[in-house]
N, C-alpha and C positions, 0 to 999 in steps of 0.2 A: 184399846188405847183411846184417849180423848181425841175429839175432832179438832182439826186445825184448818186454817183457811189458805187457799191458793190465791196469791195477789198478782202474779206475773209469770210469764213463761218466755223462754228464749230457745231458739232451735236453729241448728245449722246441720245440713245433710246434703247428699247429692241432689242438685236441682232445687234446693230449698235454702234461701239465704236468711230467713227470719221466721219467727213464729207466725207473723201475719200471713206469710206465704204458705207455710206448712198447715196452718189452721184451715185455710181455704181448700187446700188439696185433701186433707183428711176428712173434712166435712162433706166434700162433694162426692167422694168415693170414686173419683175419676182415675184414669190410667196413670200409673207411676212407673218410671224406669229407674232402677238402681244405678244404671250406667250413665245417668245424667251428669253433666259437668258439675264439679264441686265449686261452690262459690269462692270468690277471692276473699281471703281472710285479711281484714284490715280494721282491727279494733281501734276506734278513734280515741279511746281513753288513755292510751299511752303516748308519751312524748316521742318525737322522731328518734332520739338517741336510744331510748329503751326499746323501741320497735326493732332497731337494727340488731339488738342482742337476743331477740326472742326467736323461738322455733314455731313451727306449724302447730305443734301440740299446745303451746302456751297461747298462741293467737286464737286457736279454736276455743279453748276454755274461756278466754276473755271476751270473745265476740258473743258467745252464748250468754255470759253473765250480763254483758252490756245490753243485749236484746231483751232479757228478762226485766231489767231495771227500766228500760224504755217502755215496755209493755204495761208496767204496773199503772193501772188507772183506778184502782179501788183504794189502796192504802199507800200513802206517801211514806217512803222509807229513805233515810239519808244514807248514802254509800259509806261515809266514814264511820258510821255507828253500826254497820251491819255485820253480824257474825256470818261466817260462810263455811260450807263443807264442800271440798273438792274431791271427787271420786273418779279414779281412772284405773282400769283393770291392769294396765301394763306399764304405766309410766311413759316416758319419752323414748321409745325404742329406736328412733332415728339417731338420737344422741348416744344411746348405748352402742349402736352399731358403729358410729363414728369414733367413739373412744376405743372400743375394742380393736377396730381396724388400725388406729394410730399406735396401739400398743404392740402391733406386729412389725412396725417399721423401725429402722435404725434410729436410735435416740428417743424413741417413744414420744413423738411430738403431739401430745394431747393438748387440744385447744383449751386455754383457760376459760373461755366463754362456754365451751361445751361442758367442761367440768362444773362450772357454776350452775348451769342449767340442768345438770343430770339428777339432782335431788328430786324426790317425788313431790315436794311441796313448792317447786319453782313457780308453777302457775299461780298458786295462792300468794306467793311473795310479790309477783308482778301485779296482781290485782290490788294488793295493799298499797303498792307504789302508785298505781294508776288512780286510786280513789282517795289516797291519803289516810287510809284506815289504820287504826291501831286496835281494832276489834279482834277477837279470837277467831282463828281459822283452823280447820281440821282437814288433813289430807289422808284419804284411805284408799285401799285397793281390796277387792274381794273376787278377783277372777271373773267368771261368767256371770256372777250375781252381784256385780258391783253397783248397779243401779238400785237394787233393793236394799243393799247394805247402806248405801249413801242416804237413801230416803229415810230409813229407820234411824240412822244416826242424827240426821237433821231434825226429825220429829221429836226424838228423845231430848235433844237440846232445847227445843221450844218448850216442851212440857216441863223440863227441869228449871229453866231460867226465865220463861215467859217473855221471850223477845223474838223478833223475826230472824229467820235464817235463810240465806241464799244457798241453794243446792246446785252444784254444777257437776255434771257427769259427762265424760268425754273420752274418746280414744281416737287418735289419729291413725292413718294407714301406716303400718310398719314397713320398714325397708324390705326389699326382695329377699335378702338373706334370712330374715326372721319371720317372713309371712306364713310359712308352713307350720310354724310353732304356735301361732295364736289364731283364734277364731275371729279375725278382724280382716274383712275384705274391702271395707270402705270406711272412710272417716265419718264420725257422727258425734254431735254434741248437743246437750240439752241443759237448760238451767230453769229452775223453778223457785220462785220467791214464796216462801212459806211463812205464815204469820199466826200468832196465837189467837187472834180474834176471828169471828165468822166473817166470810166474804160471800160472794155469789157462789163460789165453789168450795165446798167443805170436803175434807178427806180424813178418814181414819184408817188405821191398818192393824192387822193382827197376824201373828205367825200361825201357819196352818200345818199341822202334822199329818201323818198318814201318807196317802198317795195322791197329792194334789193334782188337779188338772189345770195346766197353765194356759193362760189366755193367749190366743193367737189373733192375727189380723186376717179378715176375710179377703181383703184386696191382695192379690198375689204379689204385686210389686212391693207393697209395704210389709208383707210377711217376709219376703226375701230380705228386705232391709232390717227387719227385727232380728233376723238370724245372723246378720252380717257383722254385728258389732255389739258387745255387751251393753253399751250405753243405750242402744236402741230397744232394749227390753221395755223401755218406758212407753212404746208406741200405743199399746192398748189404752193407757191412761190419757195420752195426748189426744187420741181419736175421740174418746168420750168427752173430753174437755171441749174439743172443737164442735162436737155435735150437741153440746150442752145437755148431756144425757146422764141421769142418775143411774148408777149401776154398780155391780161388784165385779172385780176381776182378780185374778191370781197371777203373780209373777214368781219366777224361780227365786229360791233363797237357799241358804246354806244347808248342807247335809240332807238334800232331797226334800227339804221342807218348801212350803210356799209362803209368800207374803200376800195376804188377802187385802185388797184395797177397796174401800167402800166410799164411792164418790157420790156426793149429793149436790144437786143444783138448787140453790135457794132462790126464792122469789124476791 
């Protein structure tokens, strides 16, 4: 696949409130605790009225997206013109739990706001409201390989239409009743601004058949994080971006395949 550029990154994870913070941690190789306090989610792009209607899942996605747009220092891209891909393995499970619980009660008192936020593309809708965007947006899910599927979707759109795409991949912590049914033990979100032109960071991908060897993190804390949320499968890529290190890595993809990422740091 043709090479594209990375123009900005956003990150929210336990003990990490932004890509700036996460980049320093990943580059240093220092101690990391997955049990660190999760940052307060407060995306500034939404009005106060809209914020009151949102959930933690929506806020997580928007905060990552906002961080990536703040980070972009190579290519200036206007929010209202920006195509986006939102990828989440499970949707908003806290909303699902609330609605299902309400259906067991007399009168089935489902909250209209909860029902409004239950659709898979709700975060994309709030991003469009926050930015005033009428550009196309895609919302997908692919279970444990959601990051790889989202990245491939975003890159395909860039190659087809020759325009920037903002990729946002996220999963909030499920409620206790559903936690044993999903491989998500912490919340995690990442956003990557991808552009058709070359930047300092160039990326190409290809699907790998056979029996691929998936990339892991050497740091025990970050490896624990990588395994704790489908969105965190991106950590090998983020670490090499932080280290500014050209390399190849392989992430899990569908049907036992791998998605090989070729990252190059340009002078």
